[in-house]
All heavy atoms as TSV, in Angstrom:
chain	resi	resn	atom	element	x	y	z
A	1	MET	N	N	3.536	-7.428	-20.165
A	1	MET	CA	C	3.774	-8.802	-19.795
A	1	MET	C	C	4.726	-8.824	-18.599
A	1	MET	O	O	5.760	-8.178	-18.617
A	1	MET	CB	C	4.374	-9.549	-20.981
A	1	MET	CG	C	4.641	-10.983	-20.673
A	1	MET	SD	S	5.081	-11.968	-22.109
A	1	MET	CE	C	6.519	-11.175	-22.691
A	2	ALA	N	N	4.356	-9.547	-17.573
A	2	ALA	CA	C	5.167	-9.620	-16.371
A	2	ALA	C	C	6.216	-10.712	-16.506
A	2	ALA	O	O	5.958	-11.798	-17.022
A	2	ALA	CB	C	4.283	-9.910	-15.168
A	3	VAL	N	N	7.390	-10.409	-16.056
A	3	VAL	CA	C	8.479	-11.388	-16.057
A	3	VAL	C	C	8.715	-11.794	-14.614
A	3	VAL	O	O	8.864	-10.942	-13.745
A	3	VAL	CB	C	9.770	-10.783	-16.656
A	3	VAL	CG1	C	10.908	-11.770	-16.581
A	3	VAL	CG2	C	9.527	-10.339	-18.078
A	4	ARG	N	N	8.744	-13.074	-14.372
A	4	ARG	CA	C	8.944	-13.573	-13.020
A	4	ARG	C	C	10.228	-14.369	-12.953
A	4	ARG	O	O	10.613	-15.043	-13.902
A	4	ARG	CB	C	7.761	-14.432	-12.595
A	4	ARG	CG	C	6.502	-13.621	-12.509
A	4	ARG	CD	C	5.375	-14.428	-11.984
A	4	ARG	NE	N	4.190	-13.575	-11.910
A	4	ARG	CZ	C	2.973	-14.027	-11.816
A	4	ARG	NH1	N	2.756	-15.320	-11.776
A	4	ARG	NH2	N	1.970	-13.214	-11.750
A	5	ILE	N	N	10.865	-14.328	-11.817
A	5	ILE	CA	C	12.105	-15.056	-11.597
A	5	ILE	C	C	11.758	-16.337	-10.843
A	5	ILE	O	O	11.104	-16.300	-9.811
A	5	ILE	CB	C	13.097	-14.213	-10.784
A	5	ILE	CG1	C	13.403	-12.926	-11.535
A	5	ILE	CG2	C	14.369	-14.988	-10.516
A	5	ILE	CD1	C	14.211	-11.944	-10.722
A	6	PHE	N	N	12.195	-17.468	-11.381
A	6	PHE	CA	C	11.928	-18.756	-10.754
A	6	PHE	C	C	13.215	-19.361	-10.215
A	6	PHE	O	O	14.307	-19.098	-10.708
A	6	PHE	CB	C	11.310	-19.728	-11.766
A	6	PHE	CG	C	9.927	-19.363	-12.182
A	6	PHE	CD1	C	9.707	-18.652	-13.352
A	6	PHE	CD2	C	8.845	-19.733	-11.414
A	6	PHE	CE1	C	8.437	-18.312	-13.744
A	6	PHE	CE2	C	7.561	-19.400	-11.805
A	6	PHE	CZ	C	7.357	-18.688	-12.960
A	7	ASP	N	N	13.042	-20.194	-9.197
A	7	ASP	CA	C	14.166	-20.956	-8.656
A	7	ASP	C	C	14.350	-22.172	-9.555
A	7	ASP	O	O	13.545	-23.101	-9.546
A	7	ASP	CB	C	13.851	-21.374	-7.225
A	7	ASP	CG	C	14.994	-22.137	-6.587
A	7	ASP	OD1	O	16.085	-22.196	-7.195
A	7	ASP	OD2	O	14.801	-22.671	-5.480
A	8	LEU	N	N	15.412	-22.185	-10.336
A	8	LEU	CA	C	15.639	-23.250	-11.311
A	8	LEU	C	C	16.540	-24.363	-10.779
A	8	LEU	O	O	16.974	-25.219	-11.532
A	8	LEU	CB	C	16.243	-22.663	-12.588
A	8	LEU	CG	C	15.346	-21.650	-13.302
A	8	LEU	CD1	C	16.081	-21.061	-14.500
A	8	LEU	CD2	C	14.055	-22.285	-13.728
A	9	THR	N	N	16.816	-24.373	-9.486
A	9	THR	CA	C	17.661	-25.434	-8.939
A	9	THR	C	C	16.901	-26.752	-8.812
A	9	THR	O	O	17.510	-27.800	-8.758
A	9	THR	CB	C	18.223	-25.023	-7.569
A	9	THR	OG1	O	17.130	-24.728	-6.690
A	9	THR	CG2	C	19.130	-23.808	-7.703
A	10	GLU	N	N	15.578	-26.684	-8.750
A	10	GLU	CA	C	14.778	-27.908	-8.698
A	10	GLU	C	C	14.692	-28.509	-10.095
A	10	GLU	O	O	14.552	-27.803	-11.084
A	10	GLU	CB	C	13.371	-27.615	-8.181
A	10	GLU	CG	C	13.306	-27.358	-6.702
A	10	GLU	CD	C	13.543	-28.608	-5.886
A	10	GLU	OE1	O	13.242	-29.715	-6.360
A	10	GLU	OE2	O	14.056	-28.467	-4.776
A	11	THR	N	N	14.743	-29.818	-10.168
A	11	THR	CA	C	14.699	-30.482	-11.468
A	11	THR	C	C	13.272	-30.726	-11.940
A	11	THR	O	O	13.039	-30.866	-13.128
A	11	THR	CB	C	15.450	-31.820	-11.410
A	11	THR	OG1	O	14.890	-32.617	-10.375
A	11	THR	CG2	C	16.928	-31.577	-11.146
A	12	GLN	N	N	12.318	-30.782	-11.018
A	12	GLN	CA	C	10.932	-31.027	-11.393
A	12	GLN	C	C	10.237	-29.692	-11.633
A	12	GLN	O	O	10.214	-28.828	-10.760
A	12	GLN	CB	C	10.202	-31.784	-10.286
A	12	GLN	CG	C	10.762	-33.167	-10.056
A	12	GLN	CD	C	10.046	-33.858	-8.917
A	12	GLN	OE1	O	9.266	-33.233	-8.210
A	12	GLN	NE2	N	10.325	-35.132	-8.734
A	13	PRO	N	N	9.650	-29.507	-12.817
A	13	PRO	CA	C	9.010	-28.228	-13.108
A	13	PRO	C	C	7.802	-27.916	-12.219
A	13	PRO	O	O	7.446	-26.776	-12.050
A	13	PRO	CB	C	8.573	-28.340	-14.566
A	13	PRO	CG	C	8.847	-29.728	-14.989
A	13	PRO	CD	C	9.614	-30.424	-13.927
A	14	SER	N	N	7.186	-28.936	-11.633
A	14	SER	CA	C	6.022	-28.686	-10.782
A	14	SER	C	C	6.421	-28.056	-9.452
A	14	SER	O	O	5.585	-27.527	-8.739
A	14	SER	CB	C	5.256	-29.979	-10.539
A	14	SER	OG	O	6.087	-30.892	-9.841
A	15	ARG	N	N	7.711	-28.103	-9.118
A	15	ARG	CA	C	8.162	-27.570	-7.835
A	15	ARG	C	C	8.840	-26.215	-7.962
A	15	ARG	O	O	9.470	-25.753	-7.042
A	15	ARG	CB	C	9.133	-28.544	-7.179
A	15	ARG	CG	C	8.466	-29.812	-6.730
A	15	ARG	CD	C	9.428	-30.643	-5.956
A	15	ARG	NE	N	8.701	-31.683	-5.270
A	15	ARG	CZ	C	9.117	-32.243	-4.166
A	15	ARG	NH1	N	10.257	-31.884	-3.647
A	15	ARG	NH2	N	8.411	-33.170	-3.588
A	16	LEU	N	N	8.718	-25.580	-9.089
A	16	LEU	CA	C	9.320	-24.258	-9.252
A	16	LEU	C	C	8.614	-23.253	-8.352
A	16	LEU	O	O	7.400	-23.236	-8.248
A	16	LEU	CB	C	9.229	-23.794	-10.709
A	16	LEU	CG	C	10.053	-24.573	-11.728
A	16	LEU	CD1	C	9.795	-24.013	-13.122
A	16	LEU	CD2	C	11.525	-24.481	-11.401
A	17	THR	N	N	9.376	-22.426	-7.691
A	17	THR	CA	C	8.797	-21.415	-6.816
A	17	THR	C	C	9.157	-20.027	-7.348
A	17	THR	O	O	10.238	-19.817	-7.892
A	17	THR	CB	C	9.326	-21.556	-5.379
A	17	THR	OG1	O	10.738	-21.473	-5.398
A	17	THR	CG2	C	8.926	-22.883	-4.777
A	18	VAL	N	N	8.254	-19.105	-7.143
A	18	VAL	CA	C	8.474	-17.728	-7.587
A	18	VAL	C	C	9.368	-17.030	-6.562
A	18	VAL	O	O	9.067	-17.006	-5.379
A	18	VAL	CB	C	7.142	-16.978	-7.735
A	18	VAL	CG1	C	7.377	-15.539	-8.130
A	18	VAL	CG2	C	6.251	-17.672	-8.738
A	19	LEU	N	N	10.486	-16.493	-7.022
A	19	LEU	CA	C	11.384	-15.778	-6.128
A	19	LEU	C	C	11.017	-14.307	-6.008
A	19	LEU	O	O	11.254	-13.681	-4.989
A	19	LEU	CB	C	12.833	-15.893	-6.628
A	19	LEU	CG	C	13.431	-17.294	-6.618
A	19	LEU	CD1	C	14.842	-17.259	-7.174
A	19	LEU	CD2	C	13.447	-17.861	-5.214
A	20	GLU	N	N	10.449	-13.751	-7.052
A	20	GLU	CA	C	10.080	-12.337	-7.055
A	20	GLU	C	C	8.672	-12.219	-7.620
A	20	GLU	O	O	8.377	-12.715	-8.702
A	20	GLU	CB	C	11.068	-11.562	-7.921
A	20	GLU	CG	C	10.839	-10.081	-7.924
A	20	GLU	CD	C	11.883	-9.364	-8.740
A	20	GLU	OE1	O	13.049	-9.758	-8.711
A	20	GLU	OE2	O	11.508	-8.402	-9.430
A	21	ALA	N	N	7.801	-11.542	-6.889
A	21	ALA	CA	C	6.408	-11.417	-7.317
A	21	ALA	C	C	6.314	-10.481	-8.519
A	21	ALA	O	O	7.166	-9.632	-8.746
A	21	ALA	CB	C	5.565	-10.879	-6.177
A	22	ALA	N	N	5.264	-10.657	-9.274
A	22	ALA	CA	C	5.019	-9.790	-10.428
A	22	ALA	C	C	4.727	-8.380	-9.934
A	22	ALA	O	O	4.153	-8.189	-8.861
A	22	ALA	CB	C	3.841	-10.315	-11.233
A	23	PRO	N	N	5.129	-7.376	-10.681
A	23	PRO	CA	C	4.855	-5.996	-10.251
A	23	PRO	C	C	3.356	-5.706	-10.253
A	23	PRO	O	O	2.579	-6.352	-10.957
A	23	PRO	CB	C	5.583	-5.143	-11.294
A	23	PRO	CG	C	5.863	-6.035	-12.437
A	23	PRO	CD	C	5.866	-7.442	-11.927
A	24	LEU	N	N	2.968	-4.724	-9.436
A	24	LEU	CA	C	1.559	-4.362	-9.349
A	24	LEU	C	C	1.092	-3.718	-10.652
A	24	LEU	O	O	1.862	-3.094	-11.365
A	24	LEU	CB	C	1.356	-3.370	-8.206
A	24	LEU	CG	C	1.595	-3.898	-6.805
A	24	LEU	CD1	C	1.459	-2.767	-5.799
A	24	LEU	CD2	C	0.623	-5.010	-6.479
A	25	ARG	N	N	-0.195	-3.885	-10.916
A	25	ARG	CA	C	-0.777	-3.248	-12.094
A	25	ARG	C	C	-0.956	-1.757	-11.823
A	25	ARG	O	O	-0.957	-1.308	-10.678
A	25	ARG	CB	C	-2.127	-3.879	-12.414
A	25	ARG	CG	C	-1.984	-5.327	-12.853
A	25	ARG	CD	C	-3.323	-5.912	-13.129
A	25	ARG	NE	N	-4.069	-5.961	-11.860
A	25	ARG	CZ	C	-5.265	-6.461	-11.727
A	25	ARG	NH1	N	-5.895	-6.937	-12.756
A	25	ARG	NH2	N	-5.858	-6.472	-10.564
A	26	ARG	N	N	-1.127	-0.986	-12.881
A	26	ARG	CA	C	-1.285	0.468	-12.734
A	26	ARG	C	C	-2.484	0.818	-11.867
A	26	ARG	O	O	-2.430	1.729	-11.048
A	26	ARG	CB	C	-1.448	1.121	-14.104
A	26	ARG	CG	C	-0.181	1.171	-14.888
A	26	ARG	CD	C	-0.407	1.885	-16.194
A	26	ARG	NE	N	0.804	1.830	-17.002
A	26	ARG	CZ	C	0.851	2.129	-18.266
A	26	ARG	NH1	N	-0.247	2.490	-18.903
A	26	ARG	NH2	N	1.986	2.065	-18.934
A	27	ARG	N	N	-3.560	0.067	-12.046
A	27	ARG	CA	C	-4.768	0.329	-11.256
A	27	ARG	C	C	-4.487	0.111	-9.767
A	27	ARG	O	O	-4.922	0.901	-8.920
A	27	ARG	CB	C	-5.886	-0.585	-11.729
A	27	ARG	CG	C	-7.177	-0.380	-10.998
A	27	ARG	CD	C	-8.282	-1.237	-11.525
A	27	ARG	NE	N	-7.783	-2.461	-12.148
A	27	ARG	CZ	C	-8.551	-3.393	-12.668
A	27	ARG	NH1	N	-9.847	-3.236	-12.665
A	27	ARG	NH2	N	-8.047	-4.470	-13.199
A	28	ASP	N	N	-3.754	-0.954	-9.449
A	28	ASP	CA	C	-3.421	-1.222	-8.054
A	28	ASP	C	C	-2.491	-0.147	-7.493
A	28	ASP	O	O	-2.624	0.250	-6.335
A	28	ASP	CB	C	-2.764	-2.592	-7.928
A	28	ASP	CG	C	-3.709	-3.717	-8.308
A	28	ASP	OD1	O	-4.934	-3.535	-8.159
A	28	ASP	OD2	O	-3.220	-4.773	-8.771
A	29	LEU	N	N	-1.552	0.321	-8.301
A	29	LEU	CA	C	-0.654	1.380	-7.845
A	29	LEU	C	C	-1.426	2.669	-7.570
A	29	LEU	O	O	-1.188	3.341	-6.560
A	29	LEU	CB	C	0.438	1.647	-8.887
A	29	LEU	CG	C	1.521	0.585	-8.995
A	29	LEU	CD1	C	2.457	0.897	-10.153
A	29	LEU	CD2	C	2.301	0.498	-7.704
A	30	ARG	N	N	-2.351	3.014	-8.468
A	30	ARG	CA	C	-3.160	4.224	-8.259
A	30	ARG	C	C	-3.996	4.105	-6.991
A	30	ARG	O	O	-4.097	5.045	-6.206
A	30	ARG	CB	C	-4.079	4.461	-9.455
A	30	ARG	CG	C	-3.491	5.397	-10.462
A	30	ARG	CD	C	-4.501	5.743	-11.534
A	30	ARG	NE	N	-4.273	4.815	-12.645
A	30	ARG	CZ	C	-5.196	4.070	-13.208
A	30	ARG	NH1	N	-6.434	4.140	-12.827
A	30	ARG	NH2	N	-4.901	3.250	-14.191
A	31	ARG	N	N	-4.589	2.942	-6.797
A	31	ARG	CA	C	-5.415	2.730	-5.605
A	31	ARG	C	C	-4.568	2.849	-4.335
A	31	ARG	O	O	-5.003	3.462	-3.357
A	31	ARG	CB	C	-6.066	1.346	-5.683
A	31	ARG	CG	C	-7.066	1.081	-4.592
A	31	ARG	CD	C	-7.729	-0.264	-4.758
A	31	ARG	NE	N	-8.444	-0.319	-6.031
A	31	ARG	CZ	C	-8.553	-1.423	-6.762
A	31	ARG	NH1	N	-8.014	-2.540	-6.354
A	31	ARG	NH2	N	-9.218	-1.403	-7.894
A	32	THR	N	N	-3.372	2.305	-4.353
A	32	THR	CA	C	-2.488	2.384	-3.200
A	32	THR	C	C	-2.069	3.827	-2.934
A	32	THR	O	O	-2.060	4.273	-1.783
A	32	THR	CB	C	-1.236	1.510	-3.431
A	32	THR	OG1	O	-1.664	0.171	-3.683
A	32	THR	CG2	C	-0.330	1.514	-2.223
A	33	LYS	N	N	-1.746	4.566	-3.997
A	33	LYS	CA	C	-1.361	5.976	-3.824
A	33	LYS	C	C	-2.508	6.782	-3.242
A	33	LYS	O	O	-2.306	7.614	-2.354
A	33	LYS	CB	C	-0.929	6.574	-5.162
A	33	LYS	CG	C	0.434	6.126	-5.610
A	33	LYS	CD	C	0.796	6.795	-6.925
A	33	LYS	CE	C	2.120	6.315	-7.456
A	33	LYS	NZ	N	2.457	6.944	-8.733
A	34	ARG	N	N	-3.710	6.558	-3.739
A	34	ARG	CA	C	-4.870	7.289	-3.214
A	34	ARG	C	C	-5.118	6.957	-1.752
A	34	ARG	O	O	-5.468	7.828	-0.953
A	34	ARG	CB	C	-6.110	6.971	-4.039
A	34	ARG	CG	C	-6.115	7.614	-5.388
A	34	ARG	CD	C	-7.382	7.284	-6.129
A	34	ARG	NE	N	-7.297	7.750	-7.504
A	34	ARG	CZ	C	-7.958	7.221	-8.504
A	34	ARG	NH1	N	-8.762	6.203	-8.293
A	34	ARG	NH2	N	-7.822	7.692	-9.720
A	35	ARG	N	N	-4.967	5.677	-1.404
A	35	ARG	CA	C	-5.199	5.260	-0.024
A	35	ARG	C	C	-4.213	5.941	0.913
A	35	ARG	O	O	-4.602	6.483	1.962
A	35	ARG	CB	C	-5.061	3.740	0.087
A	35	ARG	CG	C	-5.304	3.221	1.498
A	35	ARG	CD	C	-5.157	1.714	1.578
A	35	ARG	NE	N	-6.104	1.063	0.678
A	35	ARG	CZ	C	-5.791	0.034	-0.095
A	35	ARG	NH1	N	-4.593	-0.463	-0.097
A	35	ARG	NH2	N	-6.706	-0.509	-0.876
A	36	TYR	N	N	-2.924	5.949	0.537
A	36	TYR	CA	C	-1.931	6.584	1.394
A	36	TYR	C	C	-2.084	8.100	1.413
A	36	TYR	O	O	-1.826	8.741	2.434
A	36	TYR	CB	C	-0.518	6.190	0.971
A	36	TYR	CG	C	-0.162	4.792	1.436
A	36	TYR	CD1	C	0.147	3.796	0.523
A	36	TYR	CD2	C	-0.158	4.460	2.779
A	36	TYR	CE1	C	0.453	2.514	0.941
A	36	TYR	CE2	C	0.142	3.197	3.208
A	36	TYR	CZ	C	0.455	2.222	2.282
A	36	TYR	OH	O	0.753	0.963	2.698
A	37	ALA	N	N	-2.530	8.701	0.319
A	37	ALA	CA	C	-2.786	10.144	0.306
A	37	ALA	C	C	-3.935	10.482	1.257
A	37	ALA	O	O	-3.860	11.453	2.018
A	37	ALA	CB	C	-3.095	10.605	-1.106
A	38	ALA	N	N	-4.987	9.687	1.234
A	38	ALA	CA	C	-6.127	9.924	2.129
A	38	ALA	C	C	-5.713	9.739	3.589
A	38	ALA	O	O	-6.098	10.538	4.456
A	38	ALA	CB	C	-7.268	8.982	1.779
A	39	LEU	N	N	-4.912	8.725	3.861
A	39	LEU	CA	C	-4.442	8.521	5.232
A	39	LEU	C	C	-3.563	9.680	5.697
A	39	LEU	O	O	-3.638	10.103	6.857
A	39	LEU	CB	C	-3.661	7.206	5.332
A	39	LEU	CG	C	-4.490	5.936	5.337
A	39	LEU	CD1	C	-3.589	4.699	5.279
A	39	LEU	CD2	C	-5.373	5.885	6.555
A	40	GLY	N	N	-2.740	10.197	4.796
A	40	GLY	CA	C	-1.891	11.344	5.146
A	40	GLY	C	C	-2.707	12.578	5.453
A	40	GLY	O	O	-2.422	13.308	6.416
A	41	ILE	N	N	-3.736	12.829	4.648
A	41	ILE	CA	C	-4.592	13.998	4.886
A	41	ILE	C	C	-5.326	13.872	6.215
A	41	ILE	O	O	-5.403	14.823	6.993
A	41	ILE	CB	C	-5.578	14.168	3.715
A	41	ILE	CG1	C	-4.806	14.623	2.469
A	41	ILE	CG2	C	-6.676	15.162	4.061
A	41	ILE	CD1	C	-5.632	14.616	1.203
A	42	VAL	N	N	-5.833	12.690	6.485
A	42	VAL	CA	C	-6.528	12.466	7.763
A	42	VAL	C	C	-5.566	12.631	8.929
A	42	VAL	O	O	-5.911	13.240	9.954
A	42	VAL	CB	C	-7.202	11.071	7.782
A	42	VAL	CG1	C	-7.678	10.707	9.174
A	42	VAL	CG2	C	-8.352	11.042	6.793
A	43	ALA	N	N	-4.346	12.137	8.774
A	43	ALA	CA	C	-3.357	12.255	9.850
A	43	ALA	C	C	-2.985	13.714	10.095
A	43	ALA	O	O	-2.722	14.109	11.240
A	43	ALA	CB	C	-2.111	11.448	9.504
A	44	LEU	N	N	-2.970	14.525	9.052
A	44	LEU	CA	C	-2.650	15.937	9.230
A	44	LEU	C	C	-3.833	16.731	9.775
A	44	LEU	O	O	-3.648	17.695	10.525
A	44	LEU	CB	C	-2.206	16.553	7.900
A	44	LEU	CG	C	-0.825	16.117	7.404
A	44	LEU	CD1	C	-0.578	16.687	6.021
A	44	LEU	CD2	C	0.242	16.579	8.372
A	45	LEU	N	N	-5.050	16.351	9.414
A	45	LEU	CA	C	-6.227	17.090	9.862
A	45	LEU	C	C	-6.688	16.712	11.267
A	45	LEU	O	O	-7.328	17.521	11.938
A	45	LEU	CB	C	-7.375	16.875	8.878
A	45	LEU	CG	C	-7.247	17.589	7.537
A	45	LEU	CD1	C	-8.436	17.262	6.657
A	45	LEU	CD2	C	-7.134	19.080	7.724
A	46	ALA	N	N	-6.382	15.512	11.713
A	46	ALA	CA	C	-6.881	15.033	13.002
A	46	ALA	C	C	-6.498	15.948	14.175
A	46	ALA	O	O	-7.358	16.283	15.004
A	46	ALA	CB	C	-6.414	13.606	13.249
A	47	PRO	N	N	-5.245	16.396	14.293
A	47	PRO	CA	C	-4.923	17.288	15.425
A	47	PRO	C	C	-5.690	18.617	15.377
A	47	PRO	O	O	-6.095	19.143	16.416
A	47	PRO	CB	C	-3.420	17.536	15.280
A	47	PRO	CG	C	-2.922	16.439	14.426
A	47	PRO	CD	C	-4.048	16.044	13.544
A	48	PHE	N	N	-5.909	19.152	14.191
A	48	PHE	CA	C	-6.639	20.413	14.080
A	48	PHE	C	C	-8.107	20.241	14.461
A	48	PHE	O	O	-8.681	21.093	15.144
A	48	PHE	CB	C	-6.509	20.973	12.661
A	48	PHE	CG	C	-5.107	21.379	12.321
A	48	PHE	CD1	C	-4.349	20.612	11.458
A	48	PHE	CD2	C	-4.543	22.512	12.878
A	48	PHE	CE1	C	-3.052	20.974	11.142
A	48	PHE	CE2	C	-3.250	22.892	12.568
A	48	PHE	CZ	C	-2.498	22.124	11.704
A	49	VAL	N	N	-8.697	19.151	14.036
A	49	VAL	CA	C	-10.090	18.882	14.404
A	49	VAL	C	C	-10.201	18.667	15.905
A	49	VAL	O	O	-11.121	19.178	16.558
A	49	VAL	CB	C	-10.630	17.668	13.614
A	49	VAL	CG1	C	-12.000	17.240	14.106
A	49	VAL	CG2	C	-10.665	17.983	12.122
A	50	ALA	N	N	-9.248	17.942	16.486
A	50	ALA	CA	C	-9.255	17.726	17.935
A	50	ALA	C	C	-9.090	19.052	18.675
A	50	ALA	O	O	-9.759	19.291	19.695
A	50	ALA	CB	C	-8.137	16.757	18.320
A	51	ALA	N	N	-8.240	19.944	18.174
A	51	ALA	CA	C	-8.058	21.250	18.807
A	51	ALA	C	C	-9.341	22.071	18.734
A	51	ALA	O	O	-9.691	22.783	19.688
A	51	ALA	CB	C	-6.910	21.993	18.140
A	52	LEU	N	N	-10.045	21.984	17.607
A	52	LEU	CA	C	-11.316	22.705	17.502
A	52	LEU	C	C	-12.339	22.185	18.508
A	52	LEU	O	O	-13.077	22.964	19.111
A	52	LEU	CB	C	-11.867	22.592	16.083
A	52	LEU	CG	C	-11.152	23.412	15.015
A	52	LEU	CD1	C	-11.743	23.108	13.635
A	52	LEU	CD2	C	-11.271	24.893	15.322
A	53	PHE	N	N	-12.388	20.879	18.708
A	53	PHE	CA	C	-13.303	20.319	19.704
A	53	PHE	C	C	-12.925	20.781	21.113
A	53	PHE	O	O	-13.788	21.122	21.913
A	53	PHE	CB	C	-13.321	18.792	19.640
A	53	PHE	CG	C	-14.155	18.238	18.524
A	53	PHE	CD1	C	-13.610	17.333	17.630
A	53	PHE	CD2	C	-15.461	18.616	18.352
A	53	PHE	CE1	C	-14.373	16.818	16.594
A	53	PHE	CE2	C	-16.244	18.110	17.336
A	53	PHE	CZ	C	-15.704	17.215	16.444
A	54	VAL	N	N	-11.645	20.797	21.410
A	54	VAL	CA	C	-11.195	21.222	22.734
A	54	VAL	C	C	-11.525	22.690	22.949
A	54	VAL	O	O	-12.017	23.092	24.018
A	54	VAL	CB	C	-9.676	20.963	22.904
A	54	VAL	CG1	C	-9.141	21.627	24.153
A	54	VAL	CG2	C	-9.416	19.458	22.948
A	55	LEU	N	N	-11.263	23.526	21.935
A	55	LEU	CA	C	-11.585	24.953	22.067
A	55	LEU	C	C	-13.092	25.174	22.206
A	55	LEU	O	O	-13.531	26.027	22.961
A	55	LEU	CB	C	-11.054	25.716	20.851
A	55	LEU	CG	C	-9.540	25.900	20.792
A	55	LEU	CD1	C	-9.142	26.546	19.468
A	55	LEU	CD2	C	-9.060	26.727	21.967
A	56	GLY	N	N	-13.876	24.393	21.470
A	56	GLY	CA	C	-15.323	24.510	21.572
A	56	GLY	C	C	-15.839	24.064	22.923
A	56	GLY	O	O	-16.786	24.641	23.476
A	57	ALA	N	N	-15.239	23.040	23.497
A	57	ALA	CA	C	-15.677	22.529	24.791
A	57	ALA	C	C	-15.305	23.482	25.918
A	57	ALA	O	O	-16.036	23.614	26.909
A	57	ALA	CB	C	-15.071	21.158	25.055
A	58	THR	N	N	-14.174	24.154	25.796
A	58	THR	CA	C	-13.737	25.053	26.875
A	58	THR	C	C	-14.350	26.445	26.744
A	58	THR	O	O	-14.321	27.219	27.684
A	58	THR	CB	C	-12.199	25.182	26.882
A	58	THR	OG1	O	-11.758	25.653	25.615
A	58	THR	CG2	C	-11.551	23.854	27.194
A	59	HIS	N	N	-14.881	26.757	25.591
A	59	HIS	CA	C	-15.449	28.100	25.379
A	59	HIS	C	C	-16.793	28.172	25.959
A	59	HIS	O	O	-17.569	28.283	26.536
A	59	HIS	CB	C	-15.519	28.404	23.883
A	59	HIS	CG	C	-15.935	29.798	23.614
A	59	HIS	ND1	N	-17.225	30.151	23.291
A	59	HIS	CD2	C	-15.250	30.968	23.624
A	59	HIS	CE1	C	-17.307	31.428	23.106
A	59	HIS	NE2	N	-16.108	31.963	23.307
């Protein structure tokens, strides 16, 4: 169950605003971790692939 913090200074309950968003679900966290892991791998492999193309073109 997510707990949210509301601004209670307003007297009308319809005008309550969320001060802190609910935490991400586990599925969303896993998806985010996988996305950043894939981006990291691509960022590390890109220079090596580019070097192979350059070596192949000059050979």
